[in-house]
Each structure stands twice: as structure tokens, then as C-alpha cells.
N, C-alpha and C positions, 0 to 999 in steps of 0.2 A: 504493499500499499504505500502510495506516495505521500510524503509530508507536504501539507499545504501552507502556503505563505500568501499574505495579501499586501499589494503595494497600492495604496490610495494615491490618486493623482492630484497634485497641487501645481498651480502655475500653468495647467493647460486650459483648454477651452471648457466651457460649461458642459458641452456635449461629451467631451472625452471624460470630464469628471463624473458625469452621471452614468457613463457606461462601465467605468472600471473602478468605481469607488466602493461598490457593494462588497461586504466581506464575504470570504468563502468559508462556509461553516461546516462542511461535510467533507469527508475524505474522498467521495466520489466525485466531487465537484472539480472542474477544470481550473487550473493555475494558468493566469495569462501573464506573461512576462513582457512588460512594455520596454521598448528599445528606442532610445532617442537617436536621431540622425540628421545632420544638417545639409544633406544634399538631396536632390530629387530622386524619384523612383527609377530613373533610367541609369543611375550610377551603379557600377559594378559591385559596389559594397552592399547597396540595397538588394540587388539581385542575389548576391551571395547569402545575405542574412535571410532573405525570403526562403532560399533553398534550405538553409538551416532549419528554420522554423517549421517548414513543411515536413522535414524528416523527423524532427523532435516530435511533432504531434503524431505522426504515424507510428513511430517506435515506441510511444508511450501510450498508445491507444487513446489519444485525445486528451490525456490528463494534463499535459503541458502544451501550452500554445504560445506563439510569439506574436505580438503586435508592434510593428514598426511605425514610428511617426517621424516621416521625412521633413525636409524643408525647414528645419528649425522650429517646428510646431511646438516643441517643449522648451524652447530657448536655445541660446548659443552653447557651444560645446562646454565652456567652463561651467556654466550653470547646470547643464545635464550631468556632467560628471559629479558635480557636488550633490545632485538629486540622487545619483546612485549611491553615493557615500553615505547619505542619510536614510536610504531605503525608501525614498518617495517613488523611485522607478527602479526597474530590475538591472538594465543595462544601457550603456551608451557607447557609440562609436565616437572616438575622440582622437584629435591629433596628438602625436607623442610628445610634443612640447608642454602639454598642459600638466602632466605628472611631474614635471621638474620642481615645481613649487612644494611638492609632498616628499620627494626624494630626489636631491640633486644629481644622483647617479643616472637618472633617465636622460640626462643631457647627452649621453653618448650616441643616441641615435637621432638627435636633433642638430648634430653639428654639420657644417657644409662640407660637401665632397667626402663623405664618410664611406660610401659604397662605389665600387667600380662597375657593378651591374645590378640589373634587378634580380637575376637569379641569385647572386651573392647575398643580396638583402633578404630574400625569401628564405634562404637556408639559416641565416643568422638569426633573424628575429623571431623564428618559429622552432629553434633548437633548444629544448629545455636545458640541455648541458651547459648552454651559454647564458640563456636568460631566464631560467626557472627562478632562481633566487631574486633577481631583479623584479620580476613581475609579482612576486609575493611579498616584496619589501614593504608594500603599503597596505597590506592586509590589516594591520593593526589600526589604519586609518579608515577602514570600512571598504576597501576596494581591492579586487584582484584583477590582474590582467588575464583574460582567457585566450586571446589570439592576436595576431598582428597581421594586418592586411597591407597590401601595396597602396600607398597614398599618392602615387604618381612622382613624377619628377617635376620639381617646382621651378619656374622661370619667371623673370620680371616682365610685367606689361605696363605700359603707361599711354597717356593720351597725347603726348607732345611730340613723339618721335622715337625712332629705334634707339636702343642702348647697344653699344659695341665694346666699350670698356669702362672701368669704374669711374673715370673722370666724367663720363656722360650722365652719371647719376647725381652729380652734384646739385644739392638743393631739392631733389626730387623727393616728395613725401609719398612713401610707399607703405601700404598696409601690410603688416606682417601679423603672425599669430601671437597670441597673448603669452609671451615669455621674454624675460630679459635677454636670453641668449639670441632669440630671433631678432630683437631690436639691435643688439650689438652687431650681429651679422650684417644686417642691412647697412648700418652705419659704417662698418669696415668696407663694404662693397662700394661705398661712396654716396649712398643715398641718406635719407632721413627715415628711420623705421618708426611706424606708428602702430601700435597694438590696437586692434579692433575686432569685434565680432563679424563673422562673414556676412550676416545678413544686412550690415550697414554700408557695405562696401560700395555698392553700385550708386547709391545716392551721394555718398561722401565723394566719389570721383566726379560725378555729374555736377555737384555744386562747388567743387574746387577745394574741399577739405583735404582731399587726397589727390595726388597726381597719377596714381597707379596702384597696382597690387603685384603680388606674387603667388602663383599657383600653377597647377598643371592644367593641361589644355581642356580636361573635361569640365572643370569648374569654370574656367574662362569662357567657354561656350555656353554651357548650360545655364549659368547664371547672367548671361547676356553682358558680361563685362567687355565684350568685343565691341559693344555699342559705344561705350564712353572711353575706352582705353584700347584702341585697335592695334598698337604696336607691341607685338610679343617677341621678346628677345630671349634666345636660348642660353640663359646664364647657368642652367643646370645646377644651381647651387644646393638644393636640397633633394635627398631621396628618403623622406621620412615615412616610417610606418604609421598606420592609424591602428589605435588599439581598440579591441573590443573590451570593455570594463564591466565587471559585474560586481553587485553588492556582495561582500564577503560573507555575511551571515547567511544570505540566500544560498550561495554556492556550497558553503561548508554544511549547510542543512539538507542538501539534496542526497537522497539515496545513492549508494555507490553505482548502482546500475544505471541511474540516470547520469551521473557524472561520466560514466563511460560513454554514454550516447552523446553527450556534450563534446567530449574530446573527439570522438570519431567523426561526428558530423561537422564540427568546426574545422577539422583538418580538410575535409571535402570542400568545404566553403571557402577556405583560404585558396586552395587549388583553383576552384572556379573563378574567384575574384582575380587572381593573378593572370589566368589565361585570357579572361575577357578583357582585362584593362588595355592591352595594346590595340585591340580592334576598337575600343571605345575612344581611345586617343586619336586614332586615324580619323574616325568619323567626326570627332569634335573639331579636329584641325580643319578638315574639309568644310564643315558647317561655318566655322569662324571665317575661313577665307571667303566663302560664299556671301558672308555678311559684311565683308570688307576689311577684315583683319589682315595685317601683314606680319609675316614671320622672318626673323633673321638670326644668323649665328653671331657669336661674340668671341672675343679674345679670352678663352677659357683659362689660359695660364695666368693672365693678369688677374682674374678674379680668384683663382685658387691662392695666389700669392697674397692677395689683399686680406683673405680671411684666416691665413695660417696662424698669426698670432692668437686669434680667438680659439681655434682648435687646441693649440698647445696649452693654452691657459686653463681650458676646461678638463683636460685629462691629468687631474690633480689628486686622484687617490687609487687605490689597488683595484677597486672593482672596474673603473672606467678604463684603466691602463690594460687590465687583463682582458677586457672585451675587445678593446681596440686592437691588441696584439693578435687574438684570435681572428678578427676580421682581416688583418693584414696577412696572416698565414693562410687564409682560405683561398682556394683557387676559384 
């Protein structure tokens, strides 16, 4: 018999609150696990989580179901990770940088030019021998990292023209994720890093609060940032994972057989997401070009050199140094 848990919704719409706030009182009732996501239903991560949810429901005979809330319906990523922490919702997909404030060692995967290839990233961030301790290091703060998805290769885009070298970014206000490391990174790259939730970026660029952003092609196209910042420059500065985080009490309270289903089906979901990301990037780029966006290459060596001091300064303890060494040794 599955252990039942209830996660009342706060901060969502009244409709969502009415639908999910009713307590589960019997062992035969279904448990609905709410998942926050800041991208649309077409995103590879949404598709992967939908696959996971369908498999979980089938393999538990309907006793566990997954409800995904895309498009920041439950708030920006920082807010939804905190909601997972407090048990307001079950899970959230979130950029790796957000966990830095809970454990500075998470910076290791948020540093520029950390991985040489997408396949290398996949091996590292889903290898329990490398990341197991790190992913459970915030358990006492209410959260466990269950899996790591590909978050794309992030590049700079802006409204005023292409970027080719760090000096081109002088004075350019670029939205970055909400972490000090990302702000420092953009400053080292030559721009002015401004932390902001994803849902605010379009309007901020449109009104001049920002001059541009930095993200992968899928986000650039799907959120229509190509309309307000059409110059997309391949700085390739970040290849960060996106984490699936779960409330620690919820996960630890699952029966062992359900935990096994989680692990097996999330491994399949990760494979699905990585496999589909390249196709989604190609389509997003074509869509953006059709909308008038222009893509260009940059002086990668110059950007690597510009951020080198940041990388060296962040590898400052045994955990980060050990993981970094394993990354560099991996073929």
C-alpha cells in the first residue's frame, strides 16, 4: 500500500487551488505530484516529464500521478524551488545556479566553459559516483536533486547588433539567472549582468530596462525574444544542467518499490530529453531566422580567457576540485 501525502497549492490560480487542495484521506486515493516548470509544453523537458508521469501512473496502477504546471504558472524558478523546500508542491525543474545559495559547491556546474560536449555533460551530471553526495547535500534543507536534464548551450542575444568579442558587450545590460556567479560571469564577459526572472525578460528588453539576454535557442524562440533582441551570438558560455528537485520528506517517505520506479523512469526521461533537444534547437533556430533573427559566431578564445579568473576563483574546495578533475579526465 502506498503512503499518501498531500501538497496544498499556494500562490497558484484559484482554479488550481480548488483542484488540488483537497486532502487525501484514504490509502486508495491517488497522490498528485505537482511539478513547476518555467517553459512551454513544447519544451523537451516538459515532454520528458510528461513521459515520466505517464509511466509512473501506469506502473503504480494510478496511485501516483504527475501534474505539470508550465509557463511559470506557479512562479519563477527561485520561488518554485522554495515551494518544493516547504512542501507546498512536490517537484520543480530549475536551473542549476539556483542551488548555489544553499550549497556553494553547486557552482561547479554553473561555471562557464565547464564541459567540452553535451555527451560529456550527460555522463557527469547523472553519474551517482560523481554527483550523488552533491545532490543529497541540501537534503537537510528540504530538497533532493533527483535528475539532471540538458539545459541547452547558452549564448548572448541583444537588440542592438551582433557580439563578436568581449569589448562588444561594453555597457550592455544582459539578463542572467539569479545567482552571483552568473552576474560575475557576464561582467567578466564584458557586459552588465542583471539577475531577473525569465517571465520578465521580454518586457524588460522591450522597454529598455535590458539590452538583451542569454539563453539557448529554444527559449530564445519560444518566448519570442527574437522579436525584441534579434541578434543571437554564439558565445557558448554555459552548458548548465537543469535539475529536477523534489521535496525531501516526500521522497524519503516513498515506498522502496516506488523509489525504484522513479529512478528507472527518470533515467528514461533523461535519455528522451537529451535525444530530442538537438532537434528542438534546430527547429527553434529555423523559426527564429524566419522571424528575422540573425545568428553569428564569436571569438570563443577571447571569451574563455575573459572568464578564466572566475572559474579559478570558484574551484576553492575539495568537492569542486574533485568533480572538476573528474570532468577533465572524462573522454
